[in-house]
Structures are given as C-alpha cells and as structure tokens.
N, C-alpha and C positions, 0 to 999 in steps of 0.2 A: 410450472403448470398452473394455469388459472382455472379455478372451478367456476364454471358458469352456473347461472340459475337453472338452466336445462339439465346440466350434469348433476347438479345438487338434487334435483327432484328425482332423476333416475336412481341415484344412490339411495335416497330416502325410500322410494317404492320398493327397491331391491331388499332393503333391510326390513321393511314391514312384511314383505312376502316370505322372506326367510324365517322371521319370527313366527308367522302364522303357520307355516309348514311344521316348525318345531313343535308348536302348541298342539297341532292336530295329530301329528304322527309320533311323536317321541315323549310326550309328557305321560306320566304315570296315570293310571285310571283311578282317581280317588274313590270311585264307587266300589271298586274290587277291594280297596284297602279297608273301607268302612265295613264291607260284608265280612272280610277276613277277621277283623276284630270281633265283630258281633258273633260270628259262628264259632271261632276258636276261643273266645274269652281271654285273649291276651292283647296287650298293646303291641303295636308294631315297633320293631327296633331296625336300626340301619341295615342289618344283615339280611332282612326280608326283602326280596326283590322278585320281580318277573311273576307276579300273582296272576293266575288264571282262575276264573271262578265260574261255575255253571250250577244252576239249581233248577229243579222242576218240582213244582208243588201241585199236588192233586187234592181232591177233597178229603181223602182218607189217609194219604201218606205223602211222603216227600223224598227227594234225594239231592244231595249237595256234593259236588266234586271240586276240590281245590288242588291246584298244583303250584308250587312256588319253590324259590331257592332260599336257602338259609343255613346258618351255622348249627351245629348239634346243640348248643345251648338253648336255642329257640325250640327245637324238638322236645328237649326235657321239660321246658316250661309248658308246652302244649300237653305233654303226657301228664304232668303234675296237676295242672289246673282241671283237666277233663277226666282224671282218674282212669287213664288207660293203662293196660298191662301188656307186657311183651307176650305175644302169641308163641306157641311151641313149634310151629312149623311155617312153611312158606304158603300159607293158606291165602289164596287170592281173595276169597271172601267177598262179600258185598255184591254189588251189581256190576254188570259190563257196561263200559261207556267208550264211545269212539270219538276222539278229538286228537288233533295233532299234538297237543301239549299233554295228553294223558297217555303215558307209555305202559300199557297193560303188560307188554313183553317183559320190561324191566321189573314192574310191580311183582310179577309172578315169581321173580327170583329173591324177593326181599321178605323177611319175617316182619309181619306187621305188629304195631301196638294196637290193641283193640279193647273195645267195651261193648258187651251185648247185654241188654237189659230188656226183657219182655219183647216188645215190638220195635226197640230202638237199637240202632247199631252205629258204631263209630269205628273206623279203620284209619290208621296212620302209618305209612310206609316211608322210609327215609334211605335214600341212597348216599352213603357217606362219601363215595368217590367223587361224585358230581354235585353234592351238596343239594340234591333236589328232593323235595318232599311231596307226598301225594296223600290227600285227606279225603275220606269219604264218609258221609253221614247220611243215614236214611232210616225210614220207618216203613213197616209193612203191616 
C-alpha cells in the first residue's frame, strides 16, 4: 500500500485531532492540583486522583469542598499536617453542598476527622472501601 500525500495529510490531521481531544477532555486539571496542595498543606502523591474542588468566598466567610480518591496513607498525612482529630460520631457537620461528586448520603455514614476552632472548621471523611475522601473547610 502506497501512502499518498493526501492520505498522509489525513492521517496527520487525525492524529492532531485525537491529541487535542485528549488534551481537552482527559488531562488532569492542574488548577485543582494546585488548590489541593495549597488548601490541605501536603504535596500530591501518585495515589491522589480524581480531584474535584469547589470554593465560595464571601467578604466575611468562605467554604471549600474537595473530593478525591487516595490511599489511607494520604489521609493520615492530611490529618497530621492539619491537626485533625477523629470525631466521636457520624456527625455530618459543616455545610450542605450539592454536586454529583459530593456524596452527602455516603458522608453521613462516615465518622469525620475534624478541627473546630472559634469560627474556623475543617472536616475530613474517608470511605475506605472506595478510597474516596471528602474534605470541607469553612468559616462563619
């Protein structure tokens, strides 16, 4: 089979289109990774994936919601760096939030790590079975 100039051009265009599609739809969001590191105070490790990040800043308070998958070793690093303590009950705590990646039903079954100081609150829930973590930080 002889590759003509026209066929060669079609193959080149197809490769460029596939590369652009991958870049647009499947590349990790570097902005979420940067925000993850800044908010949680830890470096990303290869086990941290599928990061979803939402924040809402107001003049007097703010709220941050992060969901991601990771190993339990990452959870323990977050707990250690942020001084979180295991809560005594399955307290949903915090604020309500609606997003397809924020599973409030699952969160309500988990015991959170938490830190509450004056008007500043941090909650971290971890689903060991699915390796899914949910983090919420807010002030009021």
